[in-house]
C-alpha positions in Angstrom: 22.7 0.1 -2.3 19.6 -1.7 -3.6 18.6 -1.2 -7.2 15.0 -0.3 -6.5 14.4 0.6 -2.9 11.9 3.1 -1.5 13.0 6.4 0.2 11.0 9.1 1.9 10.6 12.0 -0.4 9.8 14.3 2.5 13.0 13.3 4.3 15.1 13.9 1.2 13.6 17.3 0.5 14.1 18.2 4.2 17.7 17.1 4.1 18.4 19.1 0.9 16.6 22.2 2.3 19.1 22.3 5.1 22.1 21.8 2.9 24.6 24.5 1.9 23.0 26.6 -0.8 26.1 26.6 -3.0 25.9 22.7 -3.1 22.3 22.6 -4.3 23.2 22.5 -8.0 26.1 20.2 -7.7 25.0 16.9 -9.3 27.4 14.8 -7.5 26.2 16.2 -4.2 22.6 15.6 -5.0 23.4 12.0 -6.0 25.3 11.5 -2.8 22.3 12.8 -0.7 19.9 10.5 -2.6 22.2 7.4 -2.1 22.5 8.2 1.6 18.8 8.4 2.3 17.5 5.5 4.4 15.0 3.2 2.8 11.4 2.9 4.2 9.6 -0.3 4.9 6.8 -0.8 2.4 4.9 -3.8 1.0 3.1 -4.1 -2.3 -0.6 -3.3 -2.3 -2.8 -6.3 -2.8 -6.1 -5.6 -4.5 -9.1 -7.8 -3.8 -12.9 -7.8 -3.7 -15.6 -9.2 -1.4 -17.4 -12.2 -2.9 -20.8 -12.3 -1.3 -23.3 -15.0 -1.3 -25.4 -17.0 1.0 -25.7 -20.6 2.3 -28.7 -22.2 3.9 -28.4 -20.2 7.1 -26.9 -16.8 6.4 -25.1 -14.3 4.2 -21.4 -14.3 3.9 -18.5 -12.3 2.5 -15.3 -14.0 1.3 -12.0 -12.2 0.5 -11.0 -13.0 -3.1 -7.3 -13.0 -2.0 -7.1 -15.0 1.2 -10.5 -16.7 1.2 -11.4 -15.8 4.8 -15.3 -15.7 5.3 -17.4 -13.5 7.4 -21.1 -13.8 8.2 -22.1 -10.5 6.8 -24.3 -9.3 4.0 -23.3 -7.4 0.8 -24.1 -4.0 2.4 -21.6 -4.4 5.3 -19.1 -6.1 3.0 -19.1 -3.0 0.8 -18.3 -0.9 3.9 -15.2 -2.8 4.7 -12.4 -1.2 2.6 -9.7 -3.7 3.6 -9.6 -7.4 4.5 -8.8 -7.7 8.3 -7.1 -11.0 7.7 -4.7 -10.2 4.8 -4.9 -6.5 4.4 -6.0 -6.5 0.8 -7.5 -3.3 -0.5 -11.1 -4.0 -1.5 -11.2 -2.0 -4.7 -11.0 -4.7 -7.4 -13.7 -4.9 -9.9 -15.9 -8.0 -10.4 -14.9 -10.4 -13.2 -18.3 -10.3 -14.9 
């Protein structure tokens, strides 16, 4: 068993709900059920922000995490909540 893996709370509660009532307050039984739960696949959430600007020809938005650029203005960049390239959640505050 891993030291810090992620399990589904819903699956654990469902498993315990269908257990024998007399076992519900047995500490060893509850520990056993927790240890036997399958882990779920999860990745850490990456937080980023759109860095907007313009060059000679057009406006662009750049992901602060992966650096990908799109030819969009700040209005449309603010509507994109995730970077389509790296998946970063666009909720990070500006540095200034």
